[in-house]
N, C-alpha and C positions, 0 to 999 in steps of 0.2 A: 229512791221507791222501791226495788227491783233489791236490795238490801234489806229491807222491808217487810215484803214477802216472803221469804227466802225465813225471816226469823216465825214466820206461818207456818212453812212446808216449805218440803224438797219441791224442789222444781226435776231434779234427775230421774230418770226414770228407770236405770239400767241402760242394758244394749250401749252404752259410749253415747246416752243423748242426754241435755239436761233445756228444757223450755226454759230457759227463762223471760220474766215479765213483770211490770208493776204491780202491788196489790191494787190496784186501780185504774182505769183504761181512764188516757188523757193525752192531750194533740188533737190534732183536727184530722192528722190520718193514721189510719192505720196502717202499720211495718213491722217488717222481718229483717233480722238482721243475722249473719248468720259467721263464726264465729271455728275453722275448721282448726285444732290442736295440734302439730306434732308427734307428742306426746299424750297419751291421757293423763289427766291430774286424779286427784281423790275432790269429789264434789261430795258435801256430805259421809254417804261409805260409801258410791259408786263410783265407778271409774267413770270421766267422761272425754270426749275427747271431738266433740261435733256441740256446738253451744248455739242453739234458736236462741232470739233475744228479740222478743212479741211485744207489738206496743200496738194494742185496740187504741181508737178513737173513745175518744168522748159518746155516750150514750150508741155503742156495739155494732159491730160493722158483719152485718147478714152476708157479706163475701168472703166471710174469714171460713165458711166452711167445709170448701176442699182446700183448708189448709189443715183444718182439724183431721180432715176425715186420711188426707197423703200423715200426718206425723202419729196417726192414729198404729197405721204398716207400719210405719218409719223404726218404731221405738220397738214393735217385736222380726221384724226380721233383718238376720244379725250379714248376713249374703248385702243387702241394701248398702248398712251401715258398712260395711266392709269400701266396699265402690264407693261411698260417698268420701271415703276418710282419707280415699288417696285421690280423690281431685285436686286440680295443680291451682284451675281459675275458678273464674263466675261461669264460664261458658258452660263447664262442666259440671259443674253445681248446679244450674239449672236443669241441666240434660237432665242429670241425676233423680234428682225433685220431679221434674215432670214427667221421666218414667216411670216412676214410681208408683205410680197413681195403674200401673197397667196389672203389677204381680200380688 
């Protein structure tokens, strides 16, 4: 499903970020997986080092609005992305993302 989505349009947003997701919502719960790459890779025509894999539950999830707001800030704020790329574990990633709502 994610590969089908990639064929339709890019999910790399620049600033080392990609927010990959299936073409249609699926499953009973929404979740976000995060991959932190040691070095950037070429994704479409953008360098990507942080991959967010978003899966929305069927019928939508209005609780995801906070995530979208943070992602909107994240893709345009390079210092935050640099800080995120230096994280070493899950707790640091959560701290960085939670902290991002304040910039």
